[in-house]
N, C-alpha and C positions, 0 to 999 in steps of 0.2 A: 583159451577163448579170446577171440578178437573183440575189440571194443564195440563194434557194431552188433555183435551177437549178445552182448550183455544187456539184460533187460530186467525190469522190476515191474510189479503191478502198477506202480505210480507212473512209470514211463510208458507203459504199453498203449494207453489210449491216445498218447500224444505223438507217437513215432511217425505215423502216416502224415499227420499235419506238418511236423517239422520237415519231413522229406519234401512235401509239396511246397512249403515255403522256400526251401533252398532251391528247388526247381524254378520257382517264380523269380528268385534272385538271378539265376542264370539267364532266364528269358529277358529280364530287364537289362542285364549286362549285354546280351547279344543285340538288343534293340539300340542300346546306347552306342555301341560300336558301328551299327549300320546307319543310324540316323543322326548321331551326335546330339540328340535331344537330352539335355541335362535332367529333364523330368524323370527319365529312367534311372539315372544315378541316384536321385533322391528317393525314389520308390524302392530301389534295391537296398539302400541303406536303412530305410524304415523297416523293411522285412528282416534284414539282418539283426536290427535292434530288437525286434519282436522275438526272434528266435533266441537271442542271448537272454532276454528277460524271461522267456518261458523256461529255458534250461536252468536258469538260476532258481526259479520258483520250484522246478522239479527237484533240484538238489536239496532245497530247503525242506520240501515235503518228505524226501527220502531220509533226511536227517532226523525226522520226527518218528519214523517207523521203527 
């Protein structure tokens, strides 16, 4: 089983949101390269941090199951 196929009831409701946040990071990175506006770098980093925090929380919740 690949890592992306692995799922738990705790992860399931968050998977789509995580995917969308990573797509938003990609969009900000593209805009950064196109415009050079550092605002996009900041927003991309904020989204990456949110995803890291969310994944850590999910791991903690799974440890309690």
